[in-house]
C-alpha positions, 0 to 999 in steps of 0.5 A: 945482652949479657949480665956476668955475675961476678962483675956485677957484684965489683961494680956494686962493691966499688960503687959502695966504697966510693959511696962509703966515702962521700959518706964519710967526708961529706960535710951536708946536712944530707949524708944519707941522701948523698950515700943513695944518691950516689950510689944508685949513680955509680951503680948504675954506670959500673954496672953498664960499664963493667959488665955488661956485654951486648951480642954487637961488639960495637953496641958493648964498646960504645954502651961502656964508653957512654957509661964511663964517661957517665961515671966520671960525671957522677963521681964529680959530681956527687965530689962537689955536693960533697963539698959543699951544704946542699938542699935536697931538690938540688940534688935530686933535680941534678942527679935525676935529670943526668941519670936519666939523661944516661939512660936515655942515650943508652936505649937510643944506641940498644934502638940503633943497633937492633934497627 
C-alpha cells in the first residue's frame, strides 16, 4: 500500500471544504457534530479513492470503486442530515455503521487479494 502525500492533502482539503459547506448551510442544532462527522467520513473515503495505491491493480480498482460509492453515500447522508433536525445518536449510529461497513469491505478486498 502506497500513500501519495500530495493527493492526500488534496483529499483532506476537499473533505474540509465540503464539511465547511455543511457547517454553513445546516439548519440543525448539531452543527459541530455534523461538521466533524462529515469530515471524518468524507476524508476517509476520499483518501482511499484518490491517494492510496495497492500492489495489485485489481485491488486498487476495487478499493477505488467501493470508496467512490461510499463517498457518495456519505455525501447524500450528510446532506440529508444538514437539511433536517436530528439527534446526536441518530447521526452517530447511522454514520458509524456505514463507515464501519465501508472499512470492513475494504479489509475484505485487501485480504482476498493477499490470498
